[in-house]
C-alpha positions in Angstrom: -39.3 -18.5 30.6 -36.9 -15.0 31.2 -38.7 -12.2 32.0 -35.3 -10.4 32.9 -34.4 -10.1 29.6 -34.9 -6.1 27.8 -35.6 -6.0 24.7 -33.2 -3.8 23.0 -33.4 -2.7 19.5 -31.8 -4.8 16.7 -31.2 -1.8 14.9 -29.3 0.4 16.8 -27.0 -2.7 18.0 -26.1 -3.7 14.1 -25.7 -0.2 13.4 -23.3 0.6 16.0 -21.2 -2.7 15.1 -21.6 -2.4 11.7 -19.9 1.5 12.0 -17.1 -0.2 13.8 -16.4 -2.6 11.9 -16.1 -0.2 9.4 -13.8 2.0 11.5 -11.7 -0.6 11.8 -11.5 -2.1 8.5 -10.5 1.7 7.2 -8.1 1.7 10.4 -5.9 -1.3 8.9 -5.9 -0.4 5.4 -4.6 3.0 6.2 -1.2 1.3 8.3 -1.0 -1.2 5.6 -1.1 1.6 3.2 1.5 2.9 5.2 3.8 0.2 5.6 3.9 -1.2 1.9 5.1 2.9 1.0 7.4 2.6 4.2 8.8 -0.7 3.1 8.1 -1.1 0.0 10.8 -0.5 -2.5 9.0 3.0 -3.8 9.0 2.6 -7.4 5.5 3.4 -8.1 6.2 6.0 -6.3 9.5 7.2 -8.1 7.8 6.9 -11.3 4.8 9.0 -10.0 7.6 11.8 -9.2 9.5 11.3 -12.1 6.6 11.4 -14.8 4.0 13.9 -13.2 1.3 10.7 -12.4 -0.4 10.1 -9.6 1.1 7.2 -7.5 -2.5 5.3 -6.9 -2.8 5.7 -11.2 0.3 4.0 -11.8 0.0 1.1 -8.7 -3.4 0.2 -10.1 -1.8 -0.4 -14.0 0.7 -2.5 -12.0 -2.1 -4.0 -10.4 -4.5 -4.6 -13.6 -1.7 -5.7 -16.1 -0.4 -8.4 -13.4 -3.8 -9.8 -14.0 -3.7 -9.2 -17.4 -0.8 -10.8 -18.3 -0.5 -13.0 -15.9 2.2 -11.8 -13.5 4.7 -10.7 -16.5 4.1 -6.6 -14.8 5.7 -7.8 -11.4 9.3 -8.9 -13.1 9.5 -5.2 -14.5 8.3 -3.8 -11.1 11.3 -6.1 -9.8 13.8 -5.1 -12.0 12.7 -1.5 -11.5 13.5 -2.1 -7.8 16.5 -3.9 -8.3 17.6 -0.8 -10.6 16.8 1.9 -8.0 18.3 0.3 -5.4 21.6 -0.1 -7.3 21.6 3.6 -7.9 21.0 4.3 -4.1 24.4 2.0 -3.8 26.5 3.9 -6.3 25.2 7.5 -5.1 26.2 6.6 -1.8 29.5 5.2 -2.3 30.4 8.2 -4.2 29.8 10.5 -1.9 32.2 9.4 1.1 34.8 11.2 2.4 37.2 9.0 1.2 36.9 8.9 -2.6 37.8 12.7 -2.4 
């Protein structure tokens, strides 16, 4: 047998690996959250600002209600996103120089 094998305490390696995997996982979640907040429609953020409710609780409401009602709040979410984008386009169009 090979005598050159060094005995490394397995607890130290497993702990370091689990900490690094956890750090990578947390960083990945933050990147995904930033991506969705930047490129999603912003419906939950807008509703949170309008009604002064935390955005995370509105997101949780949409998620839980989607599971309970088999996805019907997704239709409401997309309708709100369409209305918000349509209003944004109308505001941009009415503020042009040629409009006056």
